[in-house]
C-alpha positions as CSV (number, residue, x, y, z in Angstrom):
1,X,-357.3,40.7,128.0
2,X,-354.3,38.6,127.7
3,X,-354.0,36.2,124.4
4,X,-351.1,33.8,123.9
5,X,-349.5,33.0,120.5
6,X,-348.0,29.3,120.3
7,X,-347.0,26.7,117.8
8,X,-348.6,23.5,117.3
9,X,-346.0,21.7,116.2
10,X,-341.4,21.5,116.1
11,X,-341.9,25.1,115.6
12,X,-341.6,27.4,112.7
13,X,-345.2,27.5,112.1
14,X,-345.0,31.2,111.1
15,X,-345.7,32.4,114.5
16,X,-343.5,36.1,114.1
17,X,-345.8,36.8,111.5
18,X,-348.9,36.5,113.4
19,X,-347.4,38.0,116.5
20,X,-346.4,40.9,114.5
21,X,-349.9,41.4,113.2
22,X,-351.8,41.3,116.2
23,X,-349.2,43.3,118.1
24,X,-350.8,46.0,116.2
25,X,-353.9,45.9,118.8
26,X,-351.7,45.3,121.8
27,X,-350.3,47.3,124.2
28,X,-347.9,44.6,125.7
29,X,-346.1,41.8,124.2
30,X,-344.0,39.2,126.2
31,X,-341.3,36.6,125.7
32,X,-342.1,34.2,128.3
33,X,-339.4,31.5,127.8
34,X,-336.8,30.0,125.7
35,X,-333.7,32.2,124.6
36,X,-331.8,33.0,121.2
37,X,-331.9,29.4,120.1
38,X,-335.1,29.8,118.0
39,X,-336.3,32.9,115.7
40,X,-339.0,34.8,114.1
41,X,-338.9,35.7,110.5
42,X,-340.6,39.1,110.2
43,X,-341.7,41.2,106.9
44,X,-342.9,44.6,107.4
45,X,-342.6,47.7,106.0
46,X,-339.1,48.1,107.7
47,X,-337.6,45.3,105.9
48,X,-337.5,41.6,106.7
49,X,-336.1,40.8,110.3
50,X,-335.1,37.4,112.0
51,X,-335.9,38.5,116.0
52,X,-334.3,35.7,118.6
53,X,-335.0,37.4,121.8
54,X,-336.9,40.5,121.5
55,X,-340.8,39.7,121.3
56,X,-342.4,40.2,117.9
57,X,-344.1,43.6,118.9
58,X,-340.6,45.7,118.8
59,X,-341.8,47.5,115.7
60,X,-344.7,49.3,117.2
61,X,-344.2,52.7,119.1
62,X,-347.0,51.9,120.8
63,X,-345.8,49.1,122.6
64,X,-344.2,48.2,125.5
65,X,-342.1,44.3,125.5
66,X,-341.0,42.6,128.1
67,X,-338.9,39.7,128.5
68,X,-340.2,37.6,131.3
69,X,-338.5,36.0,134.1
70,X,-339.1,32.5,132.1
71,X,-336.4,33.8,129.4
72,X,-332.8,32.3,129.4
73,X,-331.5,35.9,128.8
74,X,-328.1,36.1,126.5
75,X,-327.6,39.7,127.3
76,X,-324.9,40.8,124.8
77,X,-327.3,39.6,122.2
78,X,-330.3,41.1,123.6
79,X,-328.3,44.4,123.0
80,X,-326.8,43.3,119.3
81,X,-330.6,42.8,118.6
82,X,-331.8,46.0,119.7
83,X,-328.9,47.7,118.0
84,X,-329.8,45.4,114.7
85,X,-332.9,46.9,114.6
86,X,-332.1,50.9,115.6
87,X,-329.6,50.8,112.7
88,X,-332.0,49.9,110.2
89,X,-334.3,52.9,111.0
90,X,-336.7,51.0,113.7
91,X,-337.4,53.5,116.3
92,X,-335.7,52.1,119.9
93,X,-338.7,50.1,121.3
94,X,-339.7,50.3,124.6
95,X,-338.1,47.0,126.7
96,X,-338.6,46.2,130.0
97,X,-336.7,43.0,131.9
98,X,-337.8,40.8,134.6
99,X,-335.3,41.4,137.5
100,X,-336.1,37.3,138.0
101,X,-334.9,36.7,134.8
102,X,-331.6,34.2,134.8
103,X,-328.6,35.2,132.8
104,X,-327.1,32.7,130.1
105,X,-323.8,32.8,131.1
106,X,-320.6,33.1,128.7
107,X,-319.6,29.1,129.4
108,X,-323.2,27.8,128.7
109,X,-322.8,28.2,125.0
110,X,-319.4,26.6,125.6
111,X,-320.6,23.4,127.8
112,X,-323.4,22.7,125.1
113,X,-320.9,22.9,122.1
114,X,-318.8,20.5,124.1
115,X,-321.4,17.9,124.9
116,X,-322.7,17.7,121.3
117,X,-319.0,17.4,120.4
118,X,-318.7,14.2,123.1
119,X,-321.7,12.7,122.1
120,X,-320.9,12.8,118.4
121,X,-323.9,10.7,116.3
122,X,-326.1,10.1,119.3
123,X,-326.2,14.6,119.8
124,X,-329.3,16.3,120.4
125,X,-328.9,18.3,117.1
126,X,-328.5,21.5,119.2
127,X,-328.3,24.6,118.3
128,X,-325.6,25.3,120.5
129,X,-327.1,28.4,122.1
130,X,-326.3,27.3,125.5
131,X,-330.1,26.4,126.4
132,X,-329.7,23.1,128.0
133,X,-326.8,24.0,130.5
134,X,-328.7,27.1,131.1
135,X,-332.1,25.8,132.2
136,X,-330.0,22.7,133.8
137,X,-328.2,25.3,136.1
138,X,-331.6,27.2,136.6
139,X,-333.1,24.1,138.3
140,X,-329.5,22.8,140.2
141,X,-329.9,26.2,141.7
142,X,-326.6,27.8,140.6
143,X,-328.0,29.6,137.8
144,X,-327.9,33.9,138.1
145,X,-330.8,36.1,138.2
146,X,-330.5,39.5,136.6
147,X,-331.0,40.7,140.2
148,X,-327.7,39.6,141.4
149,X,-325.7,41.7,139.0
150,X,-326.4,44.6,141.6
151,X,-324.3,42.9,144.4
152,X,-320.9,42.8,143.5
153,X,-319.8,41.0,146.6
154,X,-322.1,38.3,146.3
155,X,-321.6,37.9,142.5
156,X,-318.3,37.5,142.9
157,X,-318.3,34.6,145.7
158,X,-321.0,33.0,143.6
159,X,-318.8,32.9,140.3
160,X,-315.7,31.5,142.0
161,X,-317.8,28.9,144.1
162,X,-320.2,28.0,140.6
163,X,-316.7,28.2,138.0
164,X,-314.7,25.7,140.7
165,X,-318.0,23.0,139.7
166,X,-317.9,23.5,136.0
167,X,-314.1,23.1,135.8
168,X,-314.4,19.8,137.3
169,X,-316.7,18.7,134.1
170,X,-314.5,21.0,131.4
171,X,-311.3,19.3,132.6
172,X,-311.9,16.2,133.3
173,X,-315.0,15.0,131.1
174,X,-314.4,17.6,127.9
175,X,-310.6,17.6,127.9
176,X,-310.9,21.5,127.5
177,X,-309.1,24.4,128.8
178,X,-310.5,25.9,132.3
179,X,-312.6,29.0,132.9
180,X,-310.9,31.7,134.5
181,X,-313.6,32.9,137.2
182,X,-312.4,36.5,137.4
183,X,-312.4,36.5,133.2
184,X,-316.5,35.7,133.8
185,X,-316.9,38.1,136.9
186,X,-315.5,40.9,135.0
187,X,-317.8,39.8,132.0
188,X,-320.8,40.2,134.4
189,X,-319.8,43.3,135.5
190,X,-320.2,45.0,132.0
191,X,-323.7,42.8,131.2
192,X,-324.9,44.6,134.6
193,X,-324.3,48.2,132.9
194,X,-325.6,46.7,129.6
195,X,-328.8,45.3,131.2
196,X,-329.5,48.1,134.0
197,X,-331.5,50.7,131.8
198,X,-334.2,47.9,130.8
199,X,-334.2,46.0,134.2
200,X,-337.6,46.2,136.5
201,X,-339.8,44.0,138.8
202,X,-342.1,42.8,135.3
203,X,-344.5,41.2,137.5
204,X,-345.3,44.3,139.3
205,X,-345.4,46.1,135.8
206,X,-348.1,43.5,134.6
207,X,-350.1,43.0,137.8
208,X,-350.8,47.0,137.4
209,X,-351.1,46.7,133.3
210,X,-353.9,43.5,134.1
211,X,-355.5,46.1,136.6
212,X,-356.2,48.8,133.9
213,X,-357.2,46.3,131.4
214,X,-354.3,46.6,129.0
215,X,-354.1,44.2,126.0
216,X,-351.0,41.5,126.9
217,X,-349.9,39.2,124.4
218,X,-347.7,36.3,124.9
219,X,-345.6,35.2,122.7
220,X,-344.2,31.5,122.9
221,X,-341.1,29.7,120.8
222,X,-340.7,26.4,119.0
223,X,-344.0,24.4,118.9
224,X,-345.9,21.9,121.5
225,X,-343.8,19.1,120.2
226,X,-340.5,20.4,121.3
227,X,-342.2,20.4,124.9
228,X,-339.7,19.0,127.5
229,X,-342.9,17.5,129.0
230,X,-345.3,16.8,125.9
231,X,-343.0,17.0,123.1
232,X,-340.9,14.2,121.2
233,X,-338.6,13.6,124.2
234,X,-336.0,14.0,124.7
235,X,-335.4,15.6,121.3
236,X,-336.9,18.7,122.8
237,X,-336.1,22.0,123.8
238,X,-335.5,22.8,127.7
239,X,-338.3,25.1,128.3
240,X,-342.3,24.6,128.6
241,X,-343.4,25.9,125.0
242,X,-347.2,25.7,126.1
243,X,-349.2,28.6,126.6
244,X,-349.9,27.4,130.4
245,X,-346.6,28.1,131.3
246,X,-346.8,31.4,130.1
247,X,-348.2,32.6,133.1
248,X,-345.3,31.4,134.8
249,X,-342.6,32.8,132.7
250,X,-344.4,36.1,132.6
251,X,-345.7,36.5,136.2
252,X,-349.1,36.8,135.6
253,X,-352.2,34.6,137.0
254,X,-352.9,31.6,134.7
255,X,-356.9,32.5,134.9
256,X,-355.8,35.8,132.7
257,X,-355.1,33.9,129.7
258,X,-358.3,34.1,128.1
259,X,-357.4,33.2,124.0
260,X,-354.8,30.8,123.0
261,X,-354.0,31.2,119.3
262,X,-352.5,28.3,118.2
263,X,-350.1,28.5,114.6
264,X,-350.4,25.4,112.5
265,X,-348.4,25.0,109.5
266,X,-350.2,24.1,106.4
267,X,-347.6,21.5,105.8
268,X,-345.0,20.0,108.1
269,X,-341.6,21.1,109.1
270,X,-338.7,20.9,111.7
271,X,-335.5,21.6,112.3
272,X,-333.1,19.4,114.6
273,X,-333.3,15.6,115.6
274,X,-336.2,13.8,116.4
275,X,-339.4,11.8,115.3
276,X,-341.3,12.9,112.2
277,X,-344.2,11.1,111.0
278,X,-345.3,12.2,107.8
279,X,-341.2,13.4,106.6
280,X,-340.7,13.3,102.9
281,X,-337.5,13.3,101.5
282,X,-335.8,13.8,97.9
283,X,-336.9,16.3,95.1
284,X,-340.3,16.0,96.5
285,X,-338.9,17.7,100.0
286,X,-336.3,20.0,98.0
287,X,-339.2,21.6,95.6
288,X,-341.7,21.9,98.8
289,X,-338.5,23.5,100.9
290,X,-337.5,25.7,98.0
291,X,-341.0,27.4,97.8
292,X,-342.1,27.7,101.5
293,X,-341.7,30.1,103.9
294,X,-340.3,33.6,102.5
295,X,-337.0,32.3,100.6
296,X,-337.5,29.1,101.5
297,X,-337.5,26.4,104.6
298,X,-334.1,27.5,106.3
299,X,-334.0,27.8,110.0
300,X,-334.3,31.8,111.2
301,X,-331.3,30.9,114.0
302,X,-329.2,28.3,112.3
303,X,-329.6,28.8,108.5
304,X,-330.2,24.8,108.4
305,X,-332.7,23.5,106.0
306,X,-335.6,22.5,107.5
307,X,-336.6,18.8,107.5
308,X,-340.1,18.9,105.2
309,X,-343.1,17.0,105.7
310,X,-347.0,16.6,104.4
311,X,-349.6,18.0,107.1
312,X,-349.8,15.9,110.2
313,X,-353.4,16.1,111.4
314,X,-352.2,13.3,114.1
315,X,-349.5,15.5,115.5
316,X,-351.5,19.0,114.7
317,X,-354.5,17.6,116.7
318,X,-352.4,16.5,119.7
319,X,-350.4,20.3,119.7
320,X,-353.5,22.3,119.5
321,X,-354.7,20.0,122.7
322,X,-351.8,20.1,124.8
323,X,-351.5,24.1,123.8
324,X,-355.4,24.6,124.9
325,X,-355.9,26.0,121.6
326,X,-359.0,28.3,121.2
327,X,-358.4,29.4,117.7
328,X,-356.3,28.6,114.8
329,X,-354.1,30.5,112.6
330,X,-353.2,28.4,109.4
331,X,-350.0,29.5,107.8
332,X,-348.1,29.2,104.3
333,X,-351.3,27.9,102.4
334,X,-350.3,29.9,99.5
335,X,-347.0,27.8,99.1
336,X,-348.9,24.7,97.9
337,X,-350.8,26.1,95.1
338,X,-348.3,24.1,92.6
339,X,-349.2,20.6,93.9
340,X,-352.0,18.7,92.1
341,X,-352.8,17.0,95.2
342,X,-352.1,17.1,98.7
343,X,-351.5,14.1,100.9
344,X,-352.6,14.6,104.4
345,X,-351.2,12.2,107.3
346,X,-354.7,11.1,109.3
347,X,-353.8,8.1,111.5
348,X,-350.5,6.3,112.6
349,X,-349.5,2.6,111.9
350,X,-347.9,1.2,115.0
351,X,-347.6,-2.6,115.2
352,X,-350.6,-3.3,112.8
353,X,-352.8,-0.6,114.4
354,X,-354.0,2.5,113.7
355,X,-354.0,5.3,116.2
356,X,-355.7,8.8,115.9
357,X,-353.5,9.8,118.9
358,X,-350.5,10.9,119.4
359,X,-348.2,8.4,121.2
360,X,-344.7,8.9,123.5
361,X,-341.5,8.4,122.0
362,X,-341.2,5.0,122.3
363,X,-344.1,4.4,120.0
364,X,-343.3,7.4,117.6
365,X,-340.1,5.5,116.6
366,X,-342.3,2.8,115.2
367,X,-345.0,4.8,113.7
368,X,-345.7,4.7,109.9
369,X,-347.8,7.5,108.2
370,X,-351.6,6.9,107.3
371,X,-352.9,9.1,104.3
372,X,-355.3,10.3,102.5
373,X,-355.3,12.4,99.5
374,X,-356.9,15.9,98.7
375,X,-357.0,17.7,95.0
376,X,-354.9,20.5,94.8
377,X,-356.0,24.1,93.8
378,X,-353.4,24.5,91.5
379,X,-353.0,28.6,91.4
380,X,-351.9,31.3,93.2
381,X,-353.9,32.4,96.0
382,X,-352.0,35.3,96.9
383,X,-353.7,38.8,97.4
384,X,-356.8,37.0,98.0
385,X,-358.4,39.0,101.4
386,X,-362.1,37.2,101.0
387,X,-362.4,33.7,102.2
388,X,-365.0,33.0,100.1
389,X,-362.7,33.8,97.2
390,X,-360.4,31.3,97.6
391,X,-360.5,28.4,95.0
392,X,-362.9,25.4,96.3
393,X,-360.3,22.9,96.7
394,X,-358.4,25.2,98.8
395,X,-361.3,25.9,101.1
396,X,-361.7,22.0,101.1
397,X,-358.5,21.6,102.1
398,X,-358.8,24.4,105.3
399,X,-362.2,22.6,106.1
400,X,-360.9,19.4,106.3
401,X,-357.9,20.1,108.6
402,X,-360.4,22.1,110.6
403,X,-362.6,19.4,111.0
404,X,-359.2,17.1,112.0
405,X,-358.1,19.8,114.6
406,X,-361.5,19.7,116.4
407,X,-360.6,23.6,116.5
408,X,-362.1,26.5,114.7
409,X,-359.6,28.3,112.3
410,X,-359.6,31.9,112.3
411,X,-357.2,33.1,110.5
412,X,-355.9,31.8,107.1
413,X,-352.4,33.2,106.2
414,X,-351.7,33.5,102.2
415,X,-348.5,35.3,102.1
416,X,-345.6,36.7,104.2
417,X,-346.5,40.2,104.8
418,X,-347.6,41.1,107.6
419,X,-351.6,41.9,106.4
420,X,-351.4,38.9,103.7
421,X,-354.1,37.2,106.1
422,X,-358.0,36.2,105.7
423,X,-360.0,36.5,109.0
424,X,-362.3,34.0,109.3
425,X,-365.6,34.0,111.6
């Protein structure tokens, strides 16, 4: 049985908590795309953690965590992240790294920062984690697979060849100091020693696990609207954020994914640049940001304040559709208890016409939100464990969203803790 947990919007929907909770009854948890450019905040018995590369199942002794072939593998970052867990008394998790995963090279972060600097006011709001240069190299076929670390002669020749092309860019476009290929080669030999204990053919491992009916969880990063095909291009990430890509990024057949749990936030938030129709500003945004999440709405990787907005039914319905959502987990509902009324964006006005369909970026730039308003419930709902015990206005808000999404809301998160969740049939 394979389940996928993915985001419906711009990322930051609270997937980490849901994955952490569902990992409890899973055998294998797989990261299938992205790199250390976004994080999941998790609160459990060990404390509060921000994970970036490790799957959210690393806190359980019975699970195996897999870094799939679709991941941008920052090897020293992965090792640091493991050490950050064990130094806080988390037992060393069982980790497997795909021998087909590609390595985030030392120069990828440099090139990311140089390009953002060159673009100035027209930059992409990158986290400067090297993700765009990494995936560019992967598809230009000048990336480095983990398996290549174990062929010293071939590795050295390739490093010298690739660095030659990088230095043309660095010297003549960015006017920075050239790379030393020998230094990079030696760095990669160090990476080899760090990663060696974890490397295996994860696709073969998962093939056997599926035969044995193991419970497998695919963990996505960011959300639908950051997908390079279906998101707010070009202000997107560089790997597919969709559940369908989970099969490729993990190395399993597509038909094995039976359940797509799409995480939807009870309001909107985003980190980085790009179109955001229901965005709010000023005191209204500051208040929601301050109350949001656990300790406020700030990026788990960058610490940047998130942009805030009201619930966007147009974007969220579209996000669920492109993910192929079979069920929805609605998160951070408890944050909204302070509001007298709750605006919900139910349409976009574009050139005088109202649409319920999410458009391409060219039209999105012109879109103005069309709101309806629902009454608030004006109380704290944390601690409530049964759906029927929620205030009537709170249930009305959930059911209104469910109708707009056209997908059943099966889980409602009403606090940051692992088990602060209400299950709905």
